[in-house]
N, C-alpha and C positions, 0 to 999 in steps of 0.2 A: 783297908783302903775302902775309900767312898765308891761305890758304884754310879756311873755317870747317869745323870739325871735325864729321864725321859723329856724329849721336845714336848711342850704344849701345842705344836701344832705339826703332825707328823707329814701333813699332805705336802707334796713338791708340785706346783702347778708345772703344765707345760709351758715352753717358751712362748708358744703362739697365744696364750692368755694375756702376755703384756699387752699385748694391743686391743685386746677387746676391750668396749666400753659401753656403759649404758646407752641406750636411745635417749637423745637430746628431746626427742618428742614425749617419750615415755615419761621422761622425768617432768617435763612441763605439763602434762595432762595432770600429774598429781596436785599440782599449783591450782590447776583450774578446777578442781573438785571444791574449791570454796564455795560456799552460798553466794549466789548473786553476781558470780563471773560470766560474763559472756565469751565465750571461747570460740577463738578464730583458728585454733591452734592443731588439733587434731584432723588427721586425712581420714575421718570416718563417714561412711556414706549416712545419708539421711534414714533412720528408723522408719519414716513415712513410706520408704519405697520397699520395703520389705513384704513379700506377697504371703503373708500369713495363713491366710485361708485356704490358699493353694498349697502350701507346705503342710498344713493340717490335714488336708483331704489325702494327700501323697503319701504322707507318714501311715496313715491308717490303712492305706491301700497295701505299702508295700508291708505293713507288718501282718494283713490279713492274707495276702496270697504268696508272699515270700521269704516270711519271716526267717526260714531255716538258714538259707543263701544269705539274707541280709546280714544277719548277726555273727555269721562264721567268718573264718579267715577268708582273705580274696586276693586275686591275682595281682602282679606287684605293677603289672602295666596299666591296670586299672581296668573297669568295667567295660566290656565290647561294646554294649550300645552307645555308652556315653564317649568313648571313642570315637565311634562312628559320627556321633551328632556334632563332636567338635571340629572333627574333619568337614562335615557337610556344611558347618556355619562360616568357615573362614573362605576369604574370596581369592583363594587359588587350589588349584588341585593339590588336595594332601593326601596320602593313604594312611588309615588308621593304625597301619603298623608303626606309624612313625611318630605317634600321639602317647605320649606318658601321662597320666593322671597324677599330680603332686599334693600335696598338703598345702595349697595356698601356692600362689606364684611365686612367693618368698622361698619356699622350699626349692623351687626351679632354681633361683639366684644360686643359693646353699649347693645344689647337686653340679652345676656346671662349675662353678669355682673350684669344687672337689676334684673334678676328671681335668680342667684344663690350666689349673694354677699349680705351681710350685714355688717354694721361696725362692724370693727374688725376680721371679718372671713378671712381666710387665702388662698390666691392662691400662688400657684408654677408656677414661669416662667423659662425659660432657660436663662443662662448666656452668653452672653447678648441676648435680646430679640427687638421684635418688638415694637419700641417707642409708636406708635398708639394705641395698646393694653394695654400699661403703662397709656396712657392718657384715653381709655376707663373705665377703671378699677377704677382707682382713684376717681371719683365724688360717688362711693359707700362705701368709705373709708374703703377699706380692708388692710390687711396687705399684701403686696406683697412680696415675698420672692425669691429670686433667687436660682436655685439648679444647683450645679457644672455641667459643661460640657466638653467634650473635642472635637476633631475634629470630632467623629462620632454621636456627639449630646449629649442627659441627660447620666450623669453616675447615671446608675440604682441604685449602691450600696447607694450613697449620697441620691439618691431619697427615698429610703426606710427608710434611717435614717429621713430623714427630715419629712415624714408623721409620722414615729413612734413618733418624738418628739413633734408633735401638732396636732390638726385635722385639714384636709385640705379639702376646697371645689372642686379644680380641680387642674391639671396643664395643663397650657398653652404651645403649642410646635407647632412648624412650621417644619417637618421633610424635606421638599425639597427647596433647595437651598435657605436657610434662610435668612431673612432681619433680621439683618445686615451682617452676616457673610459669606453668599453664601455656607454654609456647608449643606450636605445631610446626613441624617442619613442611614446608610446601612441596607442590611436585616436582618443581626443577632441581630443590636440595636433594630430594630423596634421589632422584634420577643421579645426580652429581656424586653423592655419597656411595649408592649402589656401585657406579660404574669404577669409581676409585678403588673401593675396596677391593673389587673383583682384580683391577689392574695389579695393584700392590700385594696381593694375597692376604688380606686382612681379614678373619672372621668377624660376623657381627653378632653381638647378643641383642635382640630388638625383644624390648620389655613394653606390652601394651594392654594393661588394666583398665585404661580410660577410653579406648578408641571408639567404643560404643557410645559414649555421653557427648556425641556433638549436638550444637544448638540449633545450627541453620543449615549447613551442609556437611556432609560425612567427610571425613578427611580421606587422602590421598590412599592409594594402597599400599600395604606394609612393605617393608624392606625385604622379608622373608619371601613374599610372592616374585621378587625380581631376580632373586640368585638364592632358591630354596637350598643350595648345597653349600652355600658358603654361610647361612644365617640359623641361627637356635632361635626361636621365637617363643614367648612366654604370653598367657593370656590368664585370665581369672575369671571366676564367676562372681567374687565378692562384690564388685560394683554394681552389678546388673541383678543378682540375687539377693545374697547376704553373706557378709564376711565370716559368720559364725561357722559357715558350713566347711570353712578352710579347704575350697575346690579349687585348684587350679591346673594349669596344663602346660607341656612342653611338646612343642613341635620341634624335632631334630632331626639333622640329615642321618642318613642310614650308618653313616662312616662313624659316628660316636653315640648312636643309641643303646648299642648293649652295654656301653661303660656307665652312662646314665641310669638305666635300669639295675645295673648290679650296685650303684651308689645308693639307688633309691631304696633296693633291698636291704641294705646294710643299716639305712637311716631309721626305716621304721616298717619294713615289710611291705605295707601297702597302705593306700589312703583308706579312710572308713568306707566300707562296702554300702552301708545304710545309707551314709551320705549320697554317695553316687547313685544309688538305685531312687532314691527321693526326687535326685535332681533331673534325672533320665524321666521319671513320672510327670513331674511339674513341665517340662520343656517338651516333652513328646507330639504335643499339637499345637507347635508354633508358639506357645505362650509367649517367647521372649519378644517376637514380633509386636504384641500387643503390650508389652507391659514396659519395654524400654521407653518407648516415646513419651510415658507418662513421667518418667525420670528425668529425660532432656526438659522437658517442659517446664517441670518444678526447679531444676538447677538453674535453668536460664533466668527464670524470675529471681531467682536469689542472687544469680550474678548480676542482673541488671540494677537490683537495690543495692548490692554493694558499690557498684561503679557510680551510682546516683550520688550514694551518700558521700563517697570519695571525693566527686566533684564539689560537693556542696561544702563539706566541713574541712579537707585538708589544707594546712597551711602552705604556702608559697614555698618551693623547694622540694616537696615530696613527688616522688614520680611512680607511676603503676603501668600495668599493661592492662590489655582487654585481651582475656581467654575467650577463645570461640567453641570452648567445651571444657569438659572435665571439671574439677573441682578446687582449683587454686588460682590464687590472683597473686602475683609477684610485686612488690613495692620497694623502693629505695628512700631511706632518709636523706634529709638535707646533709649537706658537707659538715664533716665533723661530728656527727652523731654515730652512736653504737645500738644497734638493736637489742643486743644481749643488757646492756646495761639500761636500757629504757624499759625491758619487760617487766620488772617487778614493780615498776612506777604506774606502767599499765594497768597490772593486775589491781594494785590499792585502787585505782580508779574502775574496775569492774571489768576489765576485758584482756584478753590474752591473744598472742601470737606466736608462731617459732620464729625466732632468730635465724636470719638466712646463711649464717657462717658454717653451720653443721653441715649443709649441703655442698661444701667445696672440698675436692679431695686435696688441694694445695691452693695456696693463696686465695684466703678468704675474704668476701666482700662483708664488712662488718655493718655497712650500712642496710644490708639488705634483709627483708621479711618475706615471710609467705602466710598468707591469709586463705583460709579455706571457707567457703562462704554457702556449704549447703547442709549444715546441719542447724545452724541458726534459723529462726524466724525471720520475716520481711523486716518486724518493729524491732527484733533483736540485732540485727544488722543496722539498722539506722542507729540505734540507740550506742552499739559497740563502737561503729565508727567515730562517733562523735565523740565517744570517750576517749578513744585512740588519738585523735586530731587535737583534742585539748591537751592530751600528754604530750605529745610532739612539740605542740606551740610551746607550751612551759618548760621544756626542757631541751630545746634549740641551742644549739651553740651561740 
């Protein structure tokens, strides 16, 4: 009798992996590695903003004065002085005991999904929304539903209807210079959304990685400042210091903080203590108050360059917005065009962008695209937008 043959692949994947997909943006970035391609695709901060000298001095001091502790295992909650600094820099009263230091704010999304989402539970997101949030929530196998939005953010009437139709775990929202659209919720919209969420008992997950990157006036108070017990707040040091640190934070209501901490312990024990100590050293004398304005000035000049180039070169039928901060501009192609189909033709002309369809939980708009203006020089922006405009003109329906 012939023994059964062993399978060439003995691994049985979990059901949840069927919904996992690679990041569209990460895949596009591989294309842009071609020499000569000007990339408006990646959501990467400009390396010109990284405070290298300050980090070099801080690293040396931490290793000289506190090496044993810095290189040892650390508390899962995060370094006490860093949690206190986070609490102090937020524009409402925050107890440092409610601050959880995470390995980037992306981990905050993952942890929230793990403790609040079950299979087939429902979560609402903006239309469109941050692709990384969709990726973080998907392994929990929820029903992710887009809620109608306009230039001011969430349509509160549509939100009430959506919650009335079916039980919902939370609404995920980016009020400041949203990724991907760059839009900002005005004060009136924040007040209406906060009031509605409180009335219908809908928890909010507020993501704010770009809030410090305003160009002319700071954005209104966060949603979390209006109802701290009904909102989880995510922040990041990636956009104001450096993304390679992988340092973010969660401010959570006391009712759910212990479960977030347990999820953090299971995920990675703790965020690197060395990185946390270095950031405390850099920030301790008010460095961000001096440093962030230089980032704002640089990004504003790059935004203005892109807006000028768009106005000069884009053919009729192309629409775009004017972000008041952040890193992204949102555009829509003329009727009948498809941004995903346009991308390889644009790359052939030396310019790349991110098609917008990937940012929708449902009913994607194939005509949309995201342009990042912060990593290209003013001259590259001019050249790249001109090349993109020519690509659109040559391929329009």
